N, C-alpha and C positions, 0 to 999 in steps of 0.2 A: 703376286711375285715381288720382292723387293728387289730394288736396284743393286747391283756390286759397287758399294761404296768404297770398303776395304781395299788396298792393292792386294795382289793374288800373292807376292812375293812374303807380303807380312803374314797374311795366312798360313801359308806355308811354313815359314819360319816360328810361326807361336805353336803351331801343331808340332812340329819337332821338338821343339823344347819342352813340350808338357809328354810327349811321347818317351822322350829319354831319361824324365828326372822322375824321383819320388817325392821329395821335401818341396812343396812350394808354399809359397806366402803371398799374401794380399796385402797392400798397406792404403789407406785412404787417408785425407787430408783433415787437418784441423777442425772442431767442430763439426765431425760429419751430420751431414745432412740427409733427406731419404734418398738422393740419387748414389752418395757415396756408400750409404749401409744397405742399398737395394743394389747396385750394382757389382759390389765387391762379394757379398751373400748370394747373389745369383751365379756367379761365375764360381763360388764356393762349394755351394750345393753340385751343380755340374762336375766339377773336378771331383767331387767322391763319389761321383759315378763311373768315373774314371778311375776308380780304387786309387786315388792320391792321397796322401799326407798333406793337409790342407790346414793352416791358421789364418785366420784375419787380422790385424792389429790396426787400430786407431790411436792416433794419438792423446785424445781425451775422449769426455764421457759425449754420448750423443742421447738425444731426446727419448723420452720414454714412449712416445708414441709409437717408436717404431720396435720398440722389443717384445712386441706380438711374433714379429717374423721368425722361423725357425732357424737357429743358429745364432741369434743374437747374444746368447748366453754363454756361447763358445768364444766372442771375440776378446782379444784380448787389449787391453786398455792401457797404454804406456805411460799413461801417467798415475795409474794405480800400480801396476806390475811390469816396472821399467826392467828389472833383470831379467824376468821370462822374456820380455818383447825382445832384449838385447841377445838371449840365448837363442831365441827362435828365428831370428834375422840371419846370425850366424852361420847357423845350419841348414840354411835353405840353398836351395839349387835353381831356382827360378823365384823371381818376383813380379808380381802383378802390381803397376804403380797405376790404384783407380781416381779417375774423376780429380786430377792436380796436373799441373803441367810445371813445375816448378819445387823444387827439393824445400825450399823454406816453407813451402805450404805444410809439409807435415811435422813441422818442430824439430825438436827432438831427434825422430827416427831419421831426420834426414842425412846426419853424417854415416848412419847406420845403412841405411839404404847404397849410398855415394860408395861406400868403402867395402859393400859386399862384393865377394865374386861370383856371386850366383848372375845368370844371364836375367836380365830387365828388359819387361814391356811395360809401354805405356798404354793405358784404354782411355781417351780423355777426349773433350770437347771443349776445351778452354781453347782462346787464342795465344800464339807465341810459345808452343811448345819447346822446354829445354832440352839440350842435346845429354843425356845420360840413361839412356837405354838403348838396348840393342833392337828393340823394335819400337817404331812408336805411332801408334793407329792413332792420331790427333782429327776430328773432323768436328769443327765450330758450327759445321751448317746442323748438324745434327741436333735432335732436343735435348738428350741427354746420354750420359754415360752407359747407363742402363741398355738403352736402345742399342749402341755399338756391341753393348756385349752379346745380344740376342742375335746382332747381325755375324758375331765373329762364330759363335756357335753353330748356326745354321751353315756358315759359308764352309767351315771344318766338315760339315755332312753329319753335326752328331743332332739334327733337330727331335730325332726320337727320344734323346737321354734327356731333353729338359724334361725335369720333374714338375710337380704343381709346387711344390715348395722354390725351387727355383724361378717358376714363372712366376709365382706370388711377388718376388722380389723384386723382379726385373719389373713387374709392371708397378708395383709401388714407386721402386726409382724413377720411371716414367712419368708417372702422376702426379708425385712432389716437385719434379724439376722445370713444369710447365704448367703448376699452379691448377692441379685436377683439369688440365687441356685445356687453361684460357688464354696462355701466351705460348709462343716457339712451338704452335702444335695444329701449323696448318698444311703442312705436309700429309698427303693420302696415306704414305708410308706407314707412318705412325697408325693410324687404325687398322690396315693390315697386320700389323705386327699384333696388333690389341686380340685381333681377331683371333690369331694363332694362340695366342697366350689362354683365350677363355677355352680352346680346344684341349688346353691341358687340365682344366676343371677350377681353373680360380673363379671366384664370386668377387667381381670389380666393385660391386654396390657395399659387400661386406667390408673388403679393402679400405675404400674409400671412409665408410664408417670409424674404421679402425684408427684412421690417420687422423682425420679430420674431426670426430664428434667425440672425442675422449679427454678432451682439455678439463683442465681444472676451474673449479669456482674463482680462484684467484687472477686465473687467466682473463676469466671473461669481464670481472672486476676491472682489471689493469686496461683490459680493451677500452671501455665506458671512461675511464680517466683519462687517457691519451686521447681520444677523441674529442671528449670535452674539453679538457683541462690544456693538452699540450699541441693539437695539433693546429699549426700556420699554413695559414693557403695565401699564396701569391698569385693573384688574380691575372695580373698584367703577364705572367709568364706561366699561367695554368698549371701550377706548381705546388704540391703540398706536402709539408715537413713533420715530420712526428720527431721527437726527442725524449731520451729516457736516461735519466741519472743512476749512477748505483746504489744513491739512498730510497730512490722511487722504486728501483727493484726490491729493495729490502723489504720497503712498506707495505709491498704486496707478496713478499716470500717465493721472489718468482723462481721457477727451475729451468733446467735445461729445457728448451723446446717452446716455453710458454708463451717467448715473443714470434716463434714462428708464422709465417703470414703477415703479421702487422702492415709491413710496407703497403702490402697489395689493398688496402683497404679504401684510402684516398681513392685511388684510382675508380671507386664505384661512384664517384662525384662527379656530376654533367660538367664538362671542359677542361678538368683535370688531367692532364696528359704525363705528367712526371711524378711521381711521389718519392720520396728520400724518409729513411728510417734511420737516425744518429743514435746509438748506443753505448753507453758507457762501460767499457770491461774493465777487466783486474789489470792489465796493463797497457791498453789502448783504446781507442774508440771504434767501434765496428760499426761501418754504413752500408746499407744495403739501398740500391735502387731498381724502381721499375719503372716503365713506359709504357704508352700505348702508340700503336701506329708506326710510324719511320723515326721516332726520337731515340737516337743513339745512347741510353744511359751508359753503355759499356765505356763509350769514348768520354765520357764526362767523368765515370768513375776512373779512368787512366790516367786523363790529363791532372786530376786534381787531387786523387786520394789512393795513388798507387795502386788502385785495383783493376778491374776486367770483368769480362763475362759475356753475356749476349747481347744484340741489341736491346731487348726489352727486359733483361733479369740480370744485374751483375751485383758486384760488391765493393767495396774496399774498405783501407785502414787510416786512421789517424793519430799519431803519436803525439801528444798534450792533452790539455785539457777540453771537456764538453763545449765549453763557452767557447773556446780557440776554433773547436771544429764548425761549430755553428756560422760563425764569425766568416771563416773562409767559403763554406757552400753559399753563403750569403753575397758575399763580395764576387763571386764567379759567376752566378745564377744569370745576372744581367746578359752577359757575354751570350747565353744561349737564348735569348728573349725571342727574338726574329724566328729563330728554327724553330722554336716550342709555338710560335703565333700560327706557322702555317701548317704545322701538324694538323 
C-alpha cells in the first residue's frame, strides 16, 4: 500500500474537473525528457479510457528513444505546428501542466496557457511551484512526475483503468528520472508501484532496452571523445566537468537525445561526488548537474545558474558563451569544496 501524499481536496477537485469536461490538453516543458513524455502520455492513455478528447502538446522535439511509446506520434510539437497548438489550447476546457513549475519552462506556450480560461492542474515534483493553476500537486520529495500520476489515478479510484500502454509510459518516466533507479530512488514506495505496474503486463527489461540500448553510433563515438578529450577532473573538490560546443555537436552529427545521460558518466569514477555537463545550445548554455550522497546539486544550480531540481539531479541555464559559463562554474566551485570533501 502506498501512502496518501496528495491532498484529498486536490484529488476531489481534479476528479470533478475531469468529470465535467470533454476537451483536455496536456502540456509539458521545453526539451521534454523521459518523465515529461512518460507522465504526459501516462495521463493521456488514462483519460482516453475515460472517453475524453485528449491532446498532448510539447514546446519542441523530444528524443527518438522515447518514440516507441504508444501515443508519441499524436503529440503536437508547437515548434512544428504552432497554429494547431494555439487552436487546441484555445478549445481546451481543462489543461494539465506536467513536470514543470513555472510558465517560462514551456516557452511560447506559456502565454497561451496563462490566458486560457480552462481550469488548470499542475502535476510536478520541482521546488517552488508558481501560482497559475487551480489545483497544484507539487511534491519535490517524489522521484518523478510519473509517479505522482500513478498516485493520482489510484487515489481517484481508477487503478483498474490503467491499461498496459498507460503503465508503460508511467514506468518509463519513473525509470528515466531516476537514472534507471540509481538515484532519488530509495523509497520502498517506488518498488511497490513498480510491482503494481508489472501486474499490468509491462516488460521492464524491454523498456530499459528500448530506452538505453538504442543509441546511435555517433553517440557512442561522442561519449568516447568527451571522456577522453573533454573531461576535466577537480580532484580536490571531488568534481568532474564535461563540456560540449556546438561545433563539436555538428562534428558528431548530434541529434536530440544523443547527449542524454552523459552527465552521469563521471559519477562512476572513484571519489567523484559532483558531475557537471555544460553544453552549448542554440540560444543559451544548458547545464546538467548530478551528485552522490548528500551534496545538494540543486542548490548549486539555483545559486549560480538560475536552475533547480532535485538534490542529486538538477539543471540550469547560462546566457552567454561556453567559455564564460565554464569560467563561472570554476570560479564558484571552491566555495563548495568543504561540503564536497565531507560528503
